[in-house]
N, C-alpha and C positions, 0 to 999 in steps of 0.2 A: 147276729148280724155280721156278716166278712167286714173288716176293716180296710177300707183303700189304701194303698199301695199312691209311691209319690206318681209311679207314671202310670197309674189309672185316674190319678186328678189332673193330672199335664191333657192326656189325652182325651177328658170329660168335658174340659173348659175348651182345648183345641180345635179340635174336632168341628163343632156347630161353626165356629168363625171360619174355619178355612172351606167347610164346604158352602158357607154363604159366600166366599171370596170367590171360591170357586164355580161358581151357578151365576153370577152377575153376567148378564149381559151385554152390556159393556167392553166389559175386558174378556172375556169370552173372542168379542168382536175384534177389536185391536190385534189378539193372540194371531186369530183368522187372516184379518186383512194383512200382516206382517207374513204370514204363510204362503201369501199369496206372491207377494214382492221376493220373498225368500230364492225361487229359482233363476231370476232375472237378476238378482245382486251378484249371486255366487260366479253363474256365466260372465256377467261383466267383469268379475272379479278374474276369475282366471284370465281372458285377455289382457286384463291391468297387469297381472301377474308375468304373463307370456311379456308383454312391452319392458318390463323392470324387473324383471327376473336378475338378483346379485350376482351377477358376471356383466362388470363391464365392457368387457369384447363385446360380448351379444347385445348390451344397450346400444355403445356406439352404433353397431351394424343397422341395430335398425332405424335412429334415429341421421346414419348418413344414407344406407341405401334407398334408391324413390324408383318407384311405376308409377306412371304417368303425370311423370311431379310431385307425388305425394309418397311422401316417406314411408316405410314400412311401419312404422308406429302411428303412424296419426290412424291406419285402417284398424288397426288395432282398439285406438284410443274413441273411435268411432261408435265401437260396443259397448265400451266401459263408458261413454256419454248415453245411451241411448238405455240404460239400466241405471247407474248410482246415480248420475246427475239429472237423473226424473222420476228417482224414485218416490217424491211424494205423491206423483198421479198415480202409483199404483199402490201404495197403500190406503190411500183417500177413494177408491176403486173398489178393491180388495174388504176395507172397514163395512162402504156404506150396502154393499152385497151382503155381506155372515149379518150384519144389523138386519137387514129389511128381511131375509131367510130368519132371524129368530121373532122378530116381529109380528111373521105371517104376512108380511107384503112381497109383491113381485120382486126378489130379489137384482134381477138385469134393472129396473128401473133406481131401485134402491140407491145401486152401483153408481148411475147416470145421473142421478138429482144430485147427491153428494158428490161428484164430480163437477156440476155446471154452478153449485154452490158457491164451491171452494174458488173457482176461479174467477164468478162473480166478484168477491171479495177482492181480490189478486189487484196490485196497483199495475198500471200495464203502461206506466212510464218508471224509469229508472237513470242514476249516473251513471258513463260513462265516461272514462280516459283512457282515450286513443293510445297504443304505443308510442314512446316518447314524449307525449306530451304531458304539460302540469296540469292544465285546465280540465275541467269535468263538462261533460255535455249531457241533459234530458234528453234522452232518447223515449220513442216509443216502441213499446213491444214488451215479451216474458222476460224479467230476468232469470237465469239458470238457478239463482240463489233460492227462491222462490220455491220452484219445480224441485230440488234436492232437500236438502236433510232442511233448511231453514224450515221450510213451509209441511214439516210435518205434523208439528203440535195444532196449527192451525187447520190442518188437514182433515186430525181426525173428530177434532168439534165439528167442524163442516159437516163430517159426515153424519154424526150422531143428531145434527139439526136437520139437518134436510131429510132424513130418511125417518126422524121422529115427525116432524110437518108433515110429511105424505103420508105418513099411518094416520093421523086425525081427520086430514078431511077425506081418507078411504072408508075411514071407521065411519063420518058422519054421513057417509052415501052420497058424499059430491062428486058422485061421476059419470060420465057417460057412458049408458049401458046401449050398445048395438044390438039389432035383431038377430036370433036366429040363423044361421048358415054363414055366418059372417066370419072369414077365415079368424082363428082365433091371435094372431097377429096382431090383423088390423083388429081387432076389438080390445087387447091390451091394450095398444098404442091409442087408443079413444080414451078410453078409461083412465087413462094415467095424465088427458090432459089437464083437465082440474088440479090435479094434487102437484101436479110440476109448474103450472103457474102460479099457485100458493108458495110453493117452495123459493122460486124464484122470484117472486113478489120480496116475501122478506129478509132474504137478501140483496136484494137492491135495496131497502131500508136499511138495513143494518150496514152497507158500504157507505151507504146519505151519511147515516149518523155518526158514524168514526171518520169522514170527512171534516165535520165539525172540530173534532178534538185536535189534541197537539201531535199525535200520531201520527193520522193524515189519514190512515188504511186497521183495518183489522189487522190484516199480517205483522205490519210493525210492530201495533200495540201485544198478541200475541205473544208474539219473538220476543220482545223486550221485555213484559211484564211477568211472561209463565216461560215460556221455554230456554230461556235463555237461565234466571236463574235454578231451573231445574238442572240443567246440564252441569253446573256449578257444581249441585250439590251431589247429583247422582254421577259424577267425573269423580268425587272425593273417595279417599280409601275407609274413613267410620261407613260411609253408605253402600259400598260394596260389602263389606263387611256385615254389616249387618242385615244385609237385603242375603248373603250367603246363610247365615244363622236361622235369619227365619225359615227360608228354604229347607233346609237340611232338617231343622225341627220338627218341618210338617212330614219330609221323607222319612224321619225316624218314627214317624204316626201314620207310616202306610197311605200317604197322600203323596201326589205328584208335585211337591213342592217348587219346582223350578218350572213348571208350565205359568203357577200360578203368579210367580215373582216375575217372570219373563212379559207376563201380556202388563203388566207396570212398569216394568226395568226398562224394558228392549228398546221402546220407542226413543229414551235418551240415551243408549248405547250406540245403537245406529245413526243417531246423528254425533254424536261423538267419532264412531269411525269414520262416516263421509268425514266430515272438515279433516281427519287424517290421512285422506285418502286424495282428497281435493289440494292440499300440501304436497302430498307426493308428486303425482301429477303434473305440479306447476314447480318439480324440481325442490320444494323447499323440505324443511326437517318436521316429523308431525310431533305436536305439542300431546295429546290428549293420553294420558295413560288410560285408563281407564275408559274401554269400551268392549265392542263384540269380541273383538279377537283375544282381548286381556280376561275376558270372563269364558268364552268356549277352548281356550285356548292355552293356559295355565292357571287358572282357579281348580279347576280338577282334571283327572287324570283316570279313565275308565267310567268315569260316569259321577253319580253325585256321592260324594264322600271321599273322592279320591280313591275310588276302591282297584284300582288298578296296582297300587302298593300294597293293598289289604293280600289281595289273589297270589303279588308274586311272593309274598311271606307264607302264605299258605301253601302253594306246591311247595316251597324250598323245605321247611318245618314240619308241615302236619303227619301226624302218624294213625289218627282215625280215619276211619274209610270213607266216611261222610264227608268228611270237610278235604281231602285230600283226592275225591272226585270231584268233587264240585266245584275247588280252584282249578283243577285240571278242565273241565268241559266250557269254566266259565271264562277261563284269561282270556282268548282270542278275542268272542264279543267285544271284553272289556279293551282291549287296544283298539277298538274301532268307538267307545263310547257307553256300550250299550251294557247295562250292569244289572238289569231285573232280575236276572238268577242270583245276583247276591243279597240283591236290598230284601229278596222274598225268599230264597231256596237256602241263605246260613242260618237265618235271615238276621239280616240286621233290625229289621221292624220291631220295636220295641225289646230291645235286646240289650237292657243295661249294660253289658258287658261292652258292647260297643260303641255305645253313645257318646263317649269320650272323645275318641280319635274320630269316628264319624264328621263331628262340627271340627275337631280341631285341625285334622288334615288341610281342607281347603281354606281353612283362615291364615294359615302359614304361609300355603302357597301365595295366595292374596298379599300377605304381608311383605315379604320375601321377594317376589317377583314386583311390585313398586315399588321397594326401595330399589333393586338393582337397574330400575328403567328410569328412576329419579336422578340418582349420580352417574347416570350414563353409560354403566356396564353394560347391559344390553338394551339394543334400540327397540326405542318403541314401536309397537306396531302397527305398520305401514295400512291399515286400512281395506285389505284385499279380505273381503269375506270369503271363507273355508266352509266347504261340510264340516257339522260338528261331529263326522266319522272319520275326520283325517287326524289318521293316527300321530303319537307324540314324536317328535324329534324333526318327524317331517313336517308335520305342521311350524311346530318353532323356526324351521330354517326360512320357510318361506314366509311368515309374518316378520321376523325380527334374525335372519341372516344366524349366521352358525351360534352366535351369544344365545340367543333365541332356544335353539337344538340342544345346545350342553344345558342351557339355564332349566329345560325341560326333565332331563336326566337326573338333575341334582336335586330337582323336586319331589320327584320320582322314589329317588333314594332317601330321602330326608321322611316322605312318605313310610316307607318301610323299615325308618326306627322305629317310628310312631307307634304302628301301627304292631309292631313284635310283640311286644308284652300284651297284648288285650289278645291275639289272634294265636297265640303261646296256651292263654288259659280258656278261651273258646276250644279249643283241639283237646286240652287236658280234661273238658270237661266234657268233651264227646267222647273221651277215648275211658272213660269211667262207665259213662252209659252202657257202651259197648259192650263195655267186659261184663257188665251186669245184665246184660241181655245175653251173653253168650250162658254165662252161669244159670241163667234161669232156664235155658232151653237146655242143658244137660241133665239139670234136675228132672 
């Protein structure tokens, strides 16, 4: 019987765990829910970027020039407010829709009942301090704080609970069935009456129960007891390093590790980014170093493992035909964050020669970026969401001014130095294999 290698043992232990996590309906629904909100957040961020482009004369122009009594900047801000400021609405609908799809119930009503349940729990009064006043007044209305990043976690919980209740009632057959010939949309509406009534009644009871507690409502409870502590933990350097080590260990086994970790980690990162954006919008300095931009723009370049550095080294030093061709074909996609050709074509998957740099380079990037931002050498990212395909240098400049672009260049260079001896070893092995094949063909 063949003795198992160390890598075989790791694969045997990790694969079932990773597969179970990857197939989890709740995590998949969170991922898909944020995917629904992503285009809106990116476009809203683009408007925010236009109105806050890091050229002071441009900012002054937009803030001073008026059309119909409103500044140009205020028109751009409307797009940002309609996306980032109310991001939780899109997330709740998206998660409810995705979870209902996985449970086999009407996805449209899944999104709707999730949103309704979330709004039932939301407080309809909040404290407001008028500009120039020191006194706060309690006013009726919806707080943009809860509609934005502060409402994300209670939104996730509400979506799962609402859809699950809806599913239970449907499975029990407590639906109104219309006779044949009734238009499908009308039939679906009547079929959803009882399930929706049960969902709304349940959420009303939950609202009443929380009104008797010290928190006063479910939103305050979830934010103070769950979301805030998770943001503190998730916004720390050790948490980011551990998440990336786990994700890259999965990548090394051939599993899309980022998909798995993002489904758990993204809600925290988006909330932290939204807080930064709110600070920038108010003319203040952002405070959260760890956020979506930190992860997407500074942790890796060219995809998992920061393989843009690997490819630069390969293009410069490779002598074997295989590595030379692969690196030249893969380097352009890597500039835009696409590196599956390298992961599976080099391969990096289950390649012990590349295991150490594949984990080490992103970890070094995270540590250096965190230190430079914490001591003020590089500005903390401004909260503007950019597509993950935005090339480095451009993304660094747009998120952290020229210092961010310089940092990205430095990190890519450091990654090249780390990858160099390992790529040289891979190239040498490839050369030996190619020479061996050529000699066999001659014979």
